[in-house]
C-alpha positions as CSV (number, residue, x, y, z in Angstrom):
1,R,0.3,0.0,-0.2
2,S,2.6,2.4,1.1
3,D,4.2,2.0,-2.9
4,E,1.2,2.8,-4.1
5,L,0.8,5.9,-2.4
6,T,4.5,6.4,-3.2
7,A,4.0,5.8,-7.2
8,L,1.0,7.7,-7.2
9,E,2.6,10.6,-5.1
10,E,5.4,10.8,-8.1
11,Q,2.8,10.3,-10.9
12,M,0.8,13.3,-9.4
13,R,4.2,15.6,-9.1
14,A,5.3,14.9,-12.4
15,E,2.0,15.8,-13.8
16,Y,2.0,19.2,-11.9
17,L,5.2,19.8,-13.0
18,E,4.3,19.7,-16.8
19,R,1.4,21.7,-16.6
20,L,3.8,24.6,-15.1
21,T,5.8,23.9,-18.7
22,G,5.7,27.4,-20.8
23,T,4.1,29.8,-17.3
24,E,5.8,32.9,-15.6
25,Q,6.8,32.0,-12.2
26,E,8.9,34.1,-9.9
27,V,11.9,32.6,-8.6
28,L,14.4,33.0,-5.3
29,F,17.8,32.1,-6.7
30,E,20.1,30.8,-3.6
31,E,23.2,28.3,-5.1
32,S,25.1,27.5,-8.0
33,V,25.1,23.9,-8.4
34,R,26.6,21.6,-10.6
35,I,24.5,18.9,-11.7
36,G,26.0,16.2,-14.5
37,E,28.6,18.5,-16.7
38,Q,26.5,21.7,-16.2
39,E,26.5,24.2,-13.5
40,Y,23.4,25.5,-12.7
41,F,21.9,28.2,-10.7
42,I,19.2,26.4,-8.0
43,G,16.0,28.5,-6.9
44,H,12.7,27.7,-5.6
45,T,8.9,29.2,-6.7
46,K,6.8,30.7,-4.0
47,E,5.2,27.1,-4.0
48,Y,8.6,25.4,-3.6
49,V,9.3,23.7,-6.9
50,K,12.9,23.9,-7.4
51,T,14.4,25.0,-10.5
52,A,17.5,25.5,-11.7
53,V,18.7,28.0,-14.7
54,L,21.8,27.5,-16.9
55,T,23.7,31.2,-16.1
56,D,27.6,32.0,-15.2
57,Q,26.2,34.9,-13.5
58,D,25.5,35.0,-10.1
59,L,21.9,35.2,-8.6
60,T,22.3,34.7,-5.4
61,N,19.2,35.9,-3.5
62,K,17.6,37.2,-6.3
63,I,13.8,37.1,-7.3
64,L,13.4,37.1,-10.6
65,T,10.5,36.3,-12.9
66,V,11.6,33.0,-15.3
67,K,9.4,30.8,-18.0
68,I,9.4,27.4,-17.0
69,K,10.8,25.4,-20.2
70,N,11.0,21.4,-19.2
71,L,11.5,18.9,-16.7
72,L,15.6,18.4,-15.8
73,N,14.6,15.4,-13.9
74,T,12.0,14.3,-11.4
75,E,12.2,17.0,-9.0
76,I,14.1,19.9,-11.2
77,V,12.1,22.2,-13.4
78,V,14.5,24.1,-16.6
79,V,14.1,27.8,-16.9
80,S,14.6,30.5,-18.5
81,L,16.0,34.2,-17.8
82,P,13.7,37.3,-19.6
83,I,16.0,38.8,-22.3
84,F,15.9,41.7,-20.7
85,I,17.2,40.4,-17.7
86,I,20.3,39.2,-19.4
87,L,20.4,42.3,-21.4
88,K,20.5,44.7,-18.5
89,L,23.3,42.4,-16.2
90,V,25.6,42.5,-19.8
91,L,24.8,46.5,-19.8
92,W,25.8,46.6,-15.9
93,I,28.9,44.8,-17.1
94,A,30.1,47.2,-19.6
95,I,29.4,50.1,-17.0
96,L,31.6,48.8,-14.4
97,Y,34.5,48.1,-17.4
98,L,34.0,51.9,-18.3
99,I,34.5,52.6,-14.8
100,A,37.5,50.3,-14.1
101,K,39.4,51.7,-17.2
102,I,38.7,55.5,-16.9
103,F,39.8,55.3,-13.3
104,F,42.3,53.3,-14.6
105,E,43.6,55.2,-17.2
106,H,43.4,58.3,-14.6
107,A,45.7,56.7,-12.8
108,V,48.1,55.8,-15.4
109,K,48.5,59.8,-16.1
110,K,48.4,60.8,-12.2
111,I,52.0,58.2,-12.5
112,T,53.0,59.4,-15.3
113,I,53.3,63.7,-14.2
114,N,54.2,62.5,-10.6
115,G,57.2,61.1,-12.0
116,G,56.4,58.0,-10.5
């Protein structure tokens, strides 16, 4: 009887996760984890569905609205980040790069002027 209930629970969970496919969900991302050969960032929806996204960005403690793509395994769904989030991250990296470049150029000029 216990085995039957466990099998039913697994079936119902798989059906629930499949129904989420294509929907947008808010996810709190928590940690980076290697699954197989790939590095995923793991998070949870409000309903505590475990999610994974392939990214090299640090998403720790970020809440993002993502689209559920497919099942990674019986417990984890794969999500995709909206393009505007990716563009925003790229923009911030570009801004930080320009600030660092300006700071470095200013420091080099100051050293050159002072003879050091």
